[in-house]
Each structure stands twice: as structure tokens, then as C-alpha cells.
N, C-alpha and C positions, 0 to 999 in steps of 0.2 A: 247249631251249624247244620246246614242242609247237606244231604248226601251228594257227593260229587257224581256226575253222570259222565261216563266215558264210552265213546263209540270207536270201534276198530273197523277200518274199511280196507278191503282189498278186492281185486276184480272178482274172484270166484267165491269168496267167503268159505273156502274149503280147507285152507292150510294155516297161513300166518295169522289171519284175524281170529280164527277159531282157537288156535293155541294161545294167542295173547289174551283173549276173553277168558278162557279157562284159567290161565295163570293169574290174571287180575282178580277173578272171583276167589281163587284160592288164597292169594296173599292179602287181599283186601278184607277178608273175614267178614263179608257182609256189609262193610262200611262204605263201599263204592258200588254204584249201580253200573252194570256192564252190559253193552250190546255189541253185536258185530253184524256186518252186512257186506254185500258186494254189489257192484254195478251189473255184473253178469253172473249170478250165482250158479255154481255147479250143481249136479244132481245129488252129490253126497260129499261128506267131509273126506279129505285126503286120508287114505288108510295108513300112510306112513306117519302123518301127524297124530292120528289116533294112537298108533303104536308107541310113538315117542313120548306122548303124555302118559300112556298107561304104565310105562316104565317108572314113572314118578307117582303112580297111584291115582292119576286123574283120568276120569272116564268121560270122553266126549262122544261116545257112540250114539247117543240120543240126539245130538245136535244136527240141525238141518240148515244148509246154506240159505240165507234169506236176501231178498232184494233191498238195496239201499233206498230209503225214502227221504224226502225233505223233512218229514216229521222226526225221523231218527236224528237228523243233524240238529234241528231246532231244539230238541229235548236234551241235547248234550252240552256239557261244559267244555269237554276236551274231545276233539275229533282227531284220531290218529290214522293217517293213511300209511299203507305199508309198501312203499316203493313200487307202486303200480301205476302211477300217473293218473289215478282216478280223478275225474272232474267231480268235485264235491260242491254242493251248494254252500256258499259262504254267507254266514250271518254275523252281524256285529255281536261282540261280547262272547264269542266262542274262541277257544284257543285251538289252533291247528298245529299239529306236528306231523312230519313225514319221516317214518322210520324206513330207511333204505335197507331192505333185507332180501336175501336170495329167495326165489320162488321155489317152494318145495314140490311143486307139481311135477309128477312123473319121476320123482326121486325116491330111492329106498330109504329106510329108516336110518341107515348109517350117515347119509347125506343130510337128513332132516335134524338129527341130534344137535349139530352146531347151531342151526337156525333156532331151534327150541331154546338152547342155552342162551343165545343172544337176546331173544325175546324175553326170557326170564330175567336177565340182567336189567333190561330196560324197564320191565314191569315193576321190578322191586324198587327202582329209582323213582318211578311214577307214584307208587304207593307212598313212599317216604315224603315226596313232594306234596301230594294231595292231602295227606292226613297229618302233616306237621302243623 
């Protein structure tokens, strides 16, 4: 079986997609290849997203928001956009999901925790689906 390739996309690649990528790497235990990107990457990862994941022992301080490329999409089996209306190149044979999630931009960690928890719930479901 080949390793499933998952790409998370949001506008700034600073909050939702970074949390989702870290959680999928954690729950996938190296059995899923994970990338994240944004159409308009921010300068840094959202500090509240960093703090929310640190509470669970996950460190994303070294992550840097990156620009979405056509190659990222072509290399992926599953492309998950995160409620940001991103225009993503569409290729046959890819599975596209849109996770409608609140944007953590400008919010404190108290507001980001429920977003993190919802992403975690969806990521766990995705892991079960991809690895069954």
C-alpha cells in the first residue's frame, strides 16, 4: 500500500492548516504524508495556534507558512480546504474536502481551543478512513 498524501489549505497557512497538519502527523504516526500551504501565506504561524497545540505537547514553532503550488495539489491524494474559499487547482483522481472552520486569526488561545478540538476530531476520522 502506498502512503496516503494529504494537503491542508487555508488562506494564510498560519492557523487551521498548520494545526491540522501537526495533528495528522501526530495521529498518523508516520503512515500518512502531510503538507500544508496557503494562497496568501502569513509571515508566521498564529501564536494562539502554537499555544493551543503546545497544551497537547505538539510543537509547531519551527513551522513557516508556505505558498500553495500546483505541484502540492498534484502530489496529494486528499486536498482539504479549510473554510476559506480558496481556489485550488483541480486534478482528476484527487479527493477534495472542505472543512468549514472558524478562522483563528486575531483570536486568543481561549477562542482557538474549540477550533483545535474540532480539527482534531476531523483528523482522527480521516486517519481511520485512510488507514483502514
